[in-house]
Structures are given as structure tokens and as C-alpha cells.
TILO-242983 format. One line per 2 residues: their letters; for each residue x, y, z of C-alpha. Coordinates in pm, 1 decimal. Example, Ala and Ser with C-alpha at 12.3 -4.5 7.8 and 13.67 -1.06 7.14 Angstrom:
2
as> 1230.0:-450.0:780.0; 1367.0:-106.0:714.0
% end
This chain:
338
mr> -1188.3:-3088.5:612.0; -1531.3:-3068.2:765.8
is> -1692.0:-2747.6:893.0; -2028.9:-2661.1:1041.8
ev> -2303.6:-2456.9:886.3; -2273.0:-2205.5:1167.0
aa> -1896.6:-2158.5:1117.1; -1934.5:-2117.8:740.6
la> -2213.4:-1861.8:770.5; -2025.0:-1667.7:1033.0
la> -1708.1:-1645.0:823.7; -1881.8:-1554.1:497.8
tr> -2101.6:-1293.3:669.6; -1806.2:-1141.8:855.0
ll> -1600.8:-1115.6:539.0; -1875.8:-948.8:338.3
ea> -1958.0:-706.6:618.9; -1590.6:-611.6:632.6
hr> -1624.7:-509.9:269.8; -1914.2:-265.8:322.5
ap> -2207.5:-504.0:285.7; -2493.2:-415.6:524.3
rd> -2565.1:-689.6:775.9; -2883.3:-816.6:606.9
ha> -2721.1:-820.0:263.5; -2415.3:-1004.9:393.4
vl> -2630.9:-1263.4:570.7; -2840.2:-1329.1:260.8
qa> -2543.7:-1359.6:23.5; -2362.6:-1582.8:272.5
rv> -2671.4:-1803.4:312.0; -2693.8:-1858.9:-63.6
lv> -2328.2:-1967.0:-82.0; -2341.0:-2192.4:224.8
ta> -2668.2:-2354.3:121.2; -2509.1:-2449.5:-211.0
em> -2230.8:-2619.6:-17.7; -2475.7:-2804.3:202.9
kg> -2676.6:-2925.3:-94.2; -2368.5:-3073.1:-257.5
rp> -2328.8:-2788.8:-509.8; -1992.7:-2640.3:-402.8
lh> -1943.2:-2492.6:-747.7; -2198.3:-2225.4:-641.1
gl> -2057.6:-2214.1:-290.0; -1780.3:-2058.7:-85.6
hc> -1522.9:-2068.8:-361.6; -1721.4:-1776.7:-515.0
lp> -1655.9:-1564.0:-207.2; -1305.2:-1433.9:-295.8
rl> -1436.3:-1325.6:-636.2; -1727.1:-1137.9:-474.2
ve> -1480.5:-960.1:-247.6; -1259.4:-868.9:-543.4
qi> -1562.7:-740.3:-736.0; -1654.7:-516.4:-443.7
kr> -1297.3:-384.6:-422.8; -1298.2:-304.2:-793.3
gv> -1634.2:-131.8:-771.8; -1815.4:-372.0:-1002.1
id> -2045.5:-483.1:-718.6; -2231.5:-231.6:-503.4
pe> -2288.7:-428.0:-182.0; -2530.7:-168.6:-42.2
tk> -2804.2:-157.2:-309.6; -3118.1:-369.2:-338.1
gt> -3183.6:-238.9:-687.6; -3492.2:-44.3:-789.4
qr> -3828.9:-176.7:-903.5; -4075.3:-24.5:-1148.7
wr> -4416.8:-154.8:-1249.5; -4444.8:-208.7:-1623.8
ad> -4801.3:-342.0:-1594.4; -5028.9:-466.5:-1315.7
av> -4852.4:-802.7:-1301.2; -4510.5:-719.0:-1450.7
me> -4225.0:-549.7:-1267.9; -3890.7:-432.6:-1408.3
ve> -3591.7:-444.6:-1175.4; -3273.1:-246.9:-1229.2
gs> -3007.8:-433.4:-1031.9; -2760.6:-139.3:-1017.3
sg> -2469.3:-387.0:-983.3; -2599.5:-524.8:-655.7
fg> -2555.9:-873.1:-516.1; -2778.0:-1103.0:-727.4
pv> -2947.8:-1266.1:-423.9; -3019.6:-931.8:-257.6
va> -3172.5:-780.5:-569.4; -3380.6:-1089.8:-650.3
ma> -3516.1:-1145.7:-299.7; -3610.5:-779.3:-261.3
ai> -3816.0:-808.0:-579.4; -3975.0:-1135.2:-469.7
er> -4080.9:-976.9:-144.0; -4220.2:-673.9:-330.6
la> -4422.8:-884.7:-573.6; -4548.3:-1153.8:-335.4
ph> -4830.2:-953.2:-164.0; -4989.0:-889.8:-505.8
ip> -5006.3:-1252.2:-624.9; -5325.8:-1353.0:-440.7
dl> -5512.5:-1077.2:-624.5; -5334.3:-1103.2:-957.6
gi> -5312.5:-1479.9:-975.7; -4978.5:-1451.6:-1153.2
gl> -4694.0:-1200.9:-1169.9; -4342.9:-1175.7:-1298.4
fa> -4042.7:-956.4:-1272.4; -3737.4:-918.6:-1494.7
vr> -3394.0:-826.4:-1363.8; -3106.1:-663.6:-1545.5
na> -2761.9:-544.4:-1431.5; -2747.6:-753.7:-1117.3
nh> -2470.8:-998.3:-1030.5; -2461.2:-1378.9:-1016.8
lg> -2758.1:-1544.2:-844.7; -2599.9:-1880.4:-767.1
ml> -2838.4:-2173.6:-739.6; -3179.4:-2080.0:-880.5
ah> -3334.4:-2337.7:-648.6; -3282.9:-2096.9:-358.5
yv> -3531.9:-1848.6:-502.1; -3805.8:-2084.8:-621.9
ea> -3791.4:-2260.9:-286.8; -3843.8:-1925.4:-115.9
ia> -4142.9:-1860.9:-342.2; -4286.4:-2208.1:-270.1
am> -4249.0:-2141.2:103.3; -4483.5:-1843.0:50.2
gf> -4741.3:-2083.8:-96.9; -4683.4:-1990.9:-465.0
ig> -4550.6:-2176.0:-765.2; -4207.7:-2036.4:-855.4
ia> -4033.3:-2036.7:-1190.2; -3689.1:-1878.4:-1245.7
ls> -3504.1:-1835.4:-1573.9; -3156.7:-1693.6:-1622.5
ss> -2903.8:-1640.4:-1898.3; -2530.9:-1580.8:-1913.7
es> -2237.1:-1501.1:-2139.1; -2160.0:-1730.9:-2435.1
lv> -2050.1:-2067.8:-2294.1; -2246.3:-2331.6:-2485.4
qp> -2208.2:-2425.3:-2852.7; -2514.5:-2477.9:-3071.0
fg> -2587.5:-2841.4:-3154.7; -2351.9:-2937.7:-3436.0
gt> -2138.5:-2624.2:-3384.8; -1798.4:-2560.4:-3223.5
ra> -1822.2:-2194.7:-3115.6; -1988.5:-2080.8:-2790.2
ml> -2299.1:-1882.8:-2883.8; -2546.3:-1955.9:-2601.8
gt> -2551.5:-1908.4:-2225.2; -2589.3:-2200.9:-1992.2
np> -2942.1:-2060.8:-1939.5; -3064.6:-2244.9:-1629.2
va> -3429.2:-2289.9:-1531.6; -3576.3:-2375.2:-1191.9
va> -3929.8:-2464.8:-1089.0; -4080.6:-2520.5:-743.9
vp> -4436.1:-2641.5:-680.4; -4567.8:-2638.3:-323.4
ta> -4738.4:-2950.9:-192.3; -4873.9:-3065.4:142.4
ee> -4519.2:-3167.1:234.1; -4189.0:-3057.7:74.6
pl> -4214.2:-2880.7:-262.2; -4106.9:-3032.3:-587.1
vl> -3787.7:-2843.3:-683.0; -3624.9:-2873.5:-1025.6
dl> -3304.4:-2681.0:-1103.8; -3105.3:-2749.8:-1421.1
at> -2892.6:-2573.8:-1682.5; -2901.9:-2634.3:-2057.6
gl> -2527.9:-2699.9:-2084.9; -2396.9:-3055.2:-2051.9
vp> -2178.6:-2957.5:-1754.5; -2158.9:-2633.4:-1549.8
la> -1875.6:-2392.8:-1627.2; -1802.3:-2379.8:-1254.7
ri> -1724.4:-2752.1:-1264.6; -1476.6:-2695.8:-1546.8
nh> -1314.1:-2415.6:-1346.6; -1296.2:-2645.0:-1044.5
ha> -1122.8:-2917.5:-1245.3; -879.7:-2661.7:-1390.5
at> -796.8:-2521.1:-1044.6; -734.3:-2863.9:-896.9
gm> -566.9:-3018.6:-1200.5; -829.9:-3292.4:-1220.3
pn> -939.8:-3421.6:-1564.2; -1293.9:-3340.4:-1670.8
pe> -1458.4:-3680.9:-1717.5; -1747.3:-3546.9:-1925.5
gr> -1520.7:-3367.5:-2177.0; -1552.8:-3433.7:-2549.5
pt> -1327.0:-3443.6:-2743.4; -1084.2:-3351.2:-2461.0
td> -1086.5:-3415.2:-2087.0; -822.8:-3142.3:-2025.6
pd> -1009.8:-2873.7:-1824.9; -783.1:-2590.4:-1948.4
rt> -854.4:-2682.2:-2309.8; -1223.3:-2716.3:-2225.4
ka> -1227.6:-2362.9:-2081.2; -1080.7:-2233.2:-2407.8
ga> -1352.9:-2411.4:-2605.2; -1725.5:-2443.7:-2555.2
la> -1966.8:-2654.3:-2353.2; -2196.7:-2893.6:-2532.8
pf> -2573.0:-2862.6:-2485.2; -2722.7:-3141.9:-2276.5
ed> -2897.1:-3414.6:-2480.4; -2764.1:-3251.5:-2798.0
ak> -3054.6:-3105.0:-2999.2; -3292.9:-3102.9:-2699.1
gh> -3058.8:-2893.3:-2482.3; -2979.9:-2671.7:-2779.8
gl> -3347.4:-2606.6:-2844.9; -3427.9:-2537.0:-2481.9
gi> -3117.2:-2323.0:-2438.4; -3185.9:-2099.7:-2737.5
am> -3553.9:-2069.0:-2637.8; -3446.6:-1955.4:-2288.4
el> -3195.3:-1714.5:-2447.6; -3463.3:-1536.5:-2647.2
lv> -3732.4:-1560.7:-2380.3; -3520.7:-1390.7:-2113.4
aa> -3391.1:-1125.3:-2352.8; -3740.3:-1052.2:-2480.1
ia> -3884.1:-1009.1:-2130.6; -3589.1:-841.6:-1958.1
gt> -3460.9:-644.6:-2257.9; -3108.6:-755.8:-2180.4
al> -2804.3:-851.6:-2387.0; -2780.7:-1180.0:-2572.5
ap> -2503.7:-1418.8:-2478.3; -2227.4:-1296.9:-2717.8
dv> -2255.7:-944.7:-2573.5; -2266.8:-1037.1:-2203.0
rg> -1966.6:-951.2:-1986.6; -1865.7:-970.0:-1623.2
tp> -2040.6:-1284.7:-1496.2; -1741.9:-1509.9:-1414.0
ds> -1467.4:-1250.4:-1367.2; -1397.4:-965.6:-1132.4
qs> -1282.7:-710.6:-1390.4; -1596.6:-594.8:-1570.3
pc> -1932.0:-466.4:-1451.3; -2184.9:-744.4:-1494.0
nk> -2436.2:-689.3:-1772.6; -2553.9:-1049.5:-1751.7
gg> -2818.1:-1166.1:-1993.4; -3094.4:-1125.1:-1738.4
dv> -3320.0:-1304.8:-1490.2; -3692.5:-1363.9:-1507.0
fi> -3902.0:-1481.0:-1210.8; -4264.6:-1593.4:-1233.3
mi> -4492.3:-1635.0:-931.6; -4825.5:-1813.1:-963.2
ep> -5113.8:-1866.8:-719.7; -5190.7:-2242.1:-718.4
sl> -5538.8:-2372.3:-781.7; -5770.4:-2360.8:-482.7
as> -5916.4:-2700.1:-570.7; -6001.6:-2893.7:-255.5
gl> -5731.3:-3131.9:-138.0; -5488.3:-3034.6:-415.3
pa> -5171.1:-3007.9:-198.4; -5235.3:-3352.8:-49.6
rl> -5297.5:-3499.1:-395.8; -4970.3:-3355.5:-524.7
sa> -4780.1:-3502.5:-228.7; -4949.8:-3841.3:-279.9
yl> -4849.0:-3840.8:-644.0; -4484.1:-3767.6:-563.0
da> -4486.8:-4046.5:-306.1; -4629.7:-4281.6:-567.5
vr> -4341.7:-4191.9:-800.8; -4089.4:-4256.0:-522.9
ta> -4236.8:-4599.9:-448.4; -4272.3:-4711.9:-812.4
pp> -4080.0:-5032.2:-894.0; -3708.7:-4947.0:-937.9
pa> -3497.2:-5097.5:-1215.9; -3279.6:-5274.6:-960.0
ag> -3356.4:-5385.5:-607.3; -3237.3:-5140.8:-344.6
dp> -3220.4:-4835.7:-575.1; -3483.6:-4595.1:-440.6
ll> -3653.4:-4357.9:-683.4; -3627.5:-3985.5:-623.8
vp> -3810.1:-3680.3:-751.0; -3638.9:-3348.1:-820.4
gd> -3524.1:-3182.5:-500.5; -3504.0:-3499.7:-288.7
ra> -3126.8:-3552.6:-312.4; -3038.4:-3189.9:-244.0
rr> -3280.6:-3177.1:49.3; -3129.2:-3487.2:208.3
rq> -2778.6:-3353.4:167.8; -2874.4:-3025.1:328.6
ea> -3036.4:-3199.9:622.5; -2726.0:-3415.9:674.3
as> -2497.6:-3116.9:645.5; -2705.2:-2926.4:900.0
rn> -2652.1:-3212.1:1147.1; -2295.6:-3313.5:1066.5
gf> -2134.2:-3028.7:876.6; -1998.3:-3049.2:522.7
di> -1663.3:-3105.2:358.9; -1463.2:-2818.5:209.5
dq> -1121.0:-2795.1:58.2; -883.0:-2714.4:345.0
rl> -683.0:-2468.0:136.7; -997.6:-2273.2:44.7
we> -1105.6:-2256.8:410.6; -761.5:-2138.4:518.0
dl> -755.8:-1876.6:238.8; -1095.2:-1745.4:342.3
na> -989.7:-1715.6:703.8; -670.4:-1536.9:604.8
ls> -868.1:-1301.3:382.5; -1106.1:-1228.6:669.7
rs> -827.0:-1164.5:919.0; -638.6:-934.6:684.3
ri> -947.8:-725.8:612.8; -1047.7:-693.8:975.4
la> -692.0:-589.1:1071.8; -689.2:-332.6:791.7
fe> -1030.7:-198.1:904.2; -914.3:-168.0:1263.7
gq> -600.3:10.3:1149.4; -806.9:265.5:956.8
rs> -1019.6:332.5:1267.2; -717.8:394.0:1484.4
% end
């Protein structure tokens, strides 16, 4: 079924507010979920909402906190997430660090003990909108096997980069696993085979095994470098010791998150030159007539623009379940008040 951006935001916000989230926290967390849907990344979208609600109920998410920040050095900030919503904790730290970047030239902050961030692109895009280069690194529980191995030892360890230009920023967002765990979970929930699976396409068997690194040794090398880099900066657990990211039972001690904000060069005409270069890439000769070239961020941006105009598709059962969950919570809340 197709729903509008407005309807999706309203439902998600209402449901989170009904579970003690302050209005601004609920709006931000809802926006991250709905934007993922609009960009064609539903695995980071509204299907995460029931799990967030369950985590609040079980006390493993504190919907009211923004975390606490402490300066480690002039350009380095440590953030204790205190089990808050990942987006709320991260954006509060971005807003705290941003005013210092013009003077410092570069700054970073490291987050521990916050919950799932969702798409990293959301944060680096926000940084680019402030006029800065944004880099985000994250780690997770053991999901990816080393190259040549069979046991999960690494996180999916995504990285995102956004560079502002005179037009839209360049936005890269990728994980070091061959496929996202959320996609495996989606295939398992719907009974669909996992087409990328090796040696099995059975999603339930895939969940019991490990994800392969993308591009074999290259993904393995990048993944393990991200594993150590995030742990070294944030002081957080390595993948085998991380708990609570994909479930609603355990407090999340996720590997950690590192954000870097950089003041771009002030060279004359640089933003226009960056835009011109990206346009040159887009108009380079394609391998086949009619296949336009894209740069990172183009496809997601077009999908979001189309979804803003026309709405986006969502599984009807999920939408009905979310509405039922919302109604039941609001009725329970009204019963408590009376």
C-alpha cells in the first residue's frame, strides 16, 4: 500500500510520544525512520518502530535523554549515550560541536552506549547542510566473517561521507558486509529467499551463520580497520562483546560511533568546481546508451523527492500493525488518566 510522508511521520511521532518520548525526540526519531523509507531503504525504516517501542517498555531505551558530552581535548568530545535514541544523542552532539568547527578547522566526537542510528547518511547530510564535510563511522555486534573464515567476528561497520558543493552534496553511505543484516531479517520475516546468499539462499540459515565481507579481502580489510578505529577512538567493545543492537532484550553496548566534522577549504570557487566535477562524472560516456551515470547520493535523493510528491510503498500488514499498536497505547494512556 502507499502512504504519504505526512501520514507516516504523524503515526511514528504519535506512537513514540505515547511511550514517553518528548516531542522533539519523537519527531527526530520518526524523521530518521521515515526518511529511510523515502530513500528506498525500508530496512532502516518503520519496521524498526515496534522494536523501539519494545525497548522503551523493557527499559533498555531511555526516550528522554540526549546523552551527556565531555570535552577530551579542544577538538575531541566524548559522548555518553545513556541508552538514548541513537539519532537524538548523535544530533545533540553534532549541534554542540558545530559552532566550534570554524575556529578549530576539524573536530570529532565519539559515542558509546547509545542505540541504533539507522542510516548514517542522515547525519553526514545534516553536517553538510551546515557547510562542513561530514564523516561517520559505526560498528556493531559480530555479524561478518573474516575473509576466508566461517565465524562472525566483525561488525557490519558502516561508513558515510558527505562533501558540500555548490549544489547537492556528495553523499556516500555503505557497510562493509556483503548484504545488510536487516535485509536478511526482512527475507526471513517474509519467507523470501536471499538471492545474495552463499552457500545458502535460505534466510533463516543465513541468520544462523555469518555475512560475507563485500569484495572479499577488500571488505574484510576495511571492516577490520573500522572495527579497531572506532574502538580505539570511542573506547567501546569490539564486535564479539557487543550486545543489544538488533534485539529488545539487552541494553545496547554497541561498538560505538565516531563523527568527524571538517571545515572545507576556503579556496575561491571551490564549491562550484566540486559541482562541475560531479556533473562531468554524470555526463561521462555510459557503457550502454540510455544508462545515465550517477554519483553517490543521487539515487537516494531522487527516491526521496519522488516519495515526497507521491508517497511511498509499505507492507500493508506492517502499517496495520503500527496503527493497532498506536491505538492500543493511546487507549491505555487515556484509561490511566481517567
